[in-house]
C-alpha positions as CSV (number, residue, x, y, z in Angstrom):
1,M,-19.5,-26.3,119.1
2,E,-18.9,-23.0,119.5
3,Q,-18.9,-21.7,123.0
4,P,-21.4,-19.1,124.6
5,S,-20.1,-15.9,125.2
6,S,-20.5,-13.6,128.2
7,S,-22.0,-10.1,128.2
8,T,-23.7,-6.9,129.0
9,C,-26.6,-5.6,128.5
10,Q,-25.8,-2.4,126.3
11,R,-27.8,0.7,127.6
12,P,-31.2,1.1,125.6
13,I,-31.6,4.4,123.8
14,E,-33.7,6.0,125.9
15,A,-37.2,5.4,125.2
16,R,-40.2,7.7,126.4
17,W,-41.0,4.8,128.9
18,L,-37.5,4.8,130.6
19,S,-36.4,6.9,133.6
20,S,-33.5,8.8,133.6
21,P,-31.0,6.8,133.7
22,T,-29.2,6.8,137.8
23,P,-25.5,7.7,138.5
24,K,-23.4,4.8,138.8
25,S,-22.4,4.9,142.2
26,M,-25.9,4.1,142.9
27,Q,-27.1,1.9,139.9
28,N,-28.0,-1.8,141.1
29,E,-26.7,-4.9,139.0
30,F,-28.3,-7.8,137.9
31,L,-27.3,-11.0,136.6
32,L,-29.4,-12.3,133.9
33,I,-28.6,-16.6,133.4
34,G,-29.0,-17.7,129.7
35,E,-27.7,-18.2,127.0
36,T,-28.6,-16.4,123.4
37,P,-28.0,-13.0,124.4
38,D,-29.9,-11.8,120.9
39,S,-33.3,-12.9,122.0
40,S,-36.1,-10.8,121.7
41,W,-36.8,-11.8,125.6
42,S,-33.5,-11.1,126.4
43,T,-33.4,-7.5,124.6
44,S,-36.6,-7.2,127.2
45,V,-35.5,-8.0,130.4
46,C,-32.6,-5.8,129.7
47,Q,-34.6,-3.0,129.0
48,A,-36.9,-3.7,132.2
49,L,-33.5,-3.2,133.9
50,A,-31.3,-0.4,132.1
51,S,-33.1,1.9,133.9
52,L,-32.0,0.8,137.2
53,G,-28.8,-0.6,136.6
54,P,-26.4,-2.7,134.0
55,T,-27.5,-6.6,133.9
56,D,-25.1,-9.1,133.3
57,M,-26.0,-12.0,130.6
58,L,-23.5,-15.3,131.3
59,P,-24.4,-19.1,130.6
60,E,-25.1,-20.7,133.5
61,R,-21.6,-22.4,134.9
62,E,-20.0,-18.3,134.6
63,A,-23.2,-17.1,136.3
64,I,-22.8,-19.9,139.8
65,E,-19.1,-18.7,139.7
66,R,-19.5,-14.7,139.5
67,S,-22.6,-14.7,141.9
68,A,-20.2,-15.8,144.3
69,H,-18.0,-12.9,143.8
70,H,-20.2,-10.4,143.5
71,N,-23.0,-8.3,144.7
72,Y,-26.4,-8.6,142.2
73,Q,-29.3,-7.0,143.7
74,M,-31.4,-9.9,142.1
75,I,-31.1,-12.8,139.9
76,I,-32.8,-14.3,136.8
77,I,-32.8,-17.5,135.3
78,D,-33.5,-18.2,132.2
79,A,-35.5,-22.0,132.7
80,G,-35.0,-22.8,129.6
81,A,-31.2,-22.2,129.9
82,V,-30.0,-24.6,131.9
83,A,-29.8,-28.4,132.3
84,D,-31.2,-28.7,135.7
85,L,-33.1,-26.2,136.8
86,A,-33.3,-27.3,140.5
87,A,-29.4,-27.4,140.9
88,V,-28.6,-24.2,139.8
89,I,-30.9,-22.9,141.8
90,I,-29.5,-24.7,145.2
91,K,-25.9,-23.5,144.2
92,L,-27.1,-20.5,143.7
93,R,-28.7,-20.0,147.5
94,Q,-24.9,-20.9,148.5
95,T,-23.6,-18.5,147.3
96,S,-26.2,-16.0,147.1
97,P,-28.5,-16.8,150.0
98,I,-30.0,-13.2,150.3
99,V,-30.1,-12.3,146.9
100,P,-34.0,-12.6,145.1
101,L,-34.1,-15.2,142.8
102,V,-36.4,-15.0,139.7
103,V,-37.0,-18.3,137.1
104,A,-38.7,-16.9,134.3
105,T,-40.4,-19.8,131.8
106,A,-42.7,-19.4,128.2
107,S,-44.6,-21.5,130.1
108,P,-45.5,-22.0,133.7
109,T,-46.8,-24.4,134.7
110,W,-47.9,-25.2,139.0
111,Q,-45.7,-27.7,139.0
112,T,-43.3,-26.1,137.6
113,A,-43.5,-23.0,140.1
114,K,-43.9,-25.3,143.2
115,E,-40.5,-26.5,142.7
116,V,-39.0,-23.7,142.2
117,L,-40.5,-21.8,145.3
118,M,-39.9,-25.5,147.3
119,T,-36.2,-24.8,146.0
120,G,-35.6,-21.6,147.4
121,A,-36.6,-19.2,144.0
122,N,-38.9,-15.6,145.3
123,D,-40.4,-15.6,142.0
124,C,-41.6,-17.4,139.6
125,I,-42.9,-15.9,136.5
126,R,-43.8,-16.1,132.4
127,K,-41.2,-14.7,130.2
128,S,-43.1,-11.7,128.5
129,V,-41.4,-10.0,125.6
130,D,-42.5,-6.2,127.5
131,P,-40.6,-4.3,128.9
132,V,-42.9,-2.0,130.9
133,K,-44.7,-5.3,132.1
134,L,-40.8,-7.1,133.1
135,S,-40.2,-3.3,134.7
136,A,-43.4,-3.5,136.8
137,M,-42.3,-7.0,137.5
138,F,-38.9,-6.9,139.3
139,Q,-39.2,-3.3,140.8
140,E,-42.3,-5.7,142.6
141,I,-39.7,-8.2,143.3
142,L,-37.0,-5.9,144.8
143,S,-39.5,-3.7,146.6
144,R,-39.9,-6.4,148.8
145,P,-38.3,-7.5,152.4
146,R,-35.7,-9.4,152.3
């Protein structure tokens, strides 16, 4: 079985809806916990965050280790890419207590939302492949007081 590799989302070709890139010194950095960097959802997340800063995409174990030593502005968890969602949220809360944690799932239920929110996530969202919609959701989450 092939080992999943880590990747950094590449800045997409500038689209009309994206603002101009911010200087490197002012950029935020984001972490996407997932397994498939070439999926349409992962690509949409990277496009949604491109105007705000770079996004690292890492598998679960590497992401937890990296979050302990890196200052991310937001961590997005692909619920389908982790074995034990509650355990991942708890570990991330231990290493990154104030960073917004967003869980994205293809079919959220109120039970899933309740579980992830009670465990320590800030938000539970439905996966979307619309970068504009994702960008609006992420910007709203980032604007909340911590």
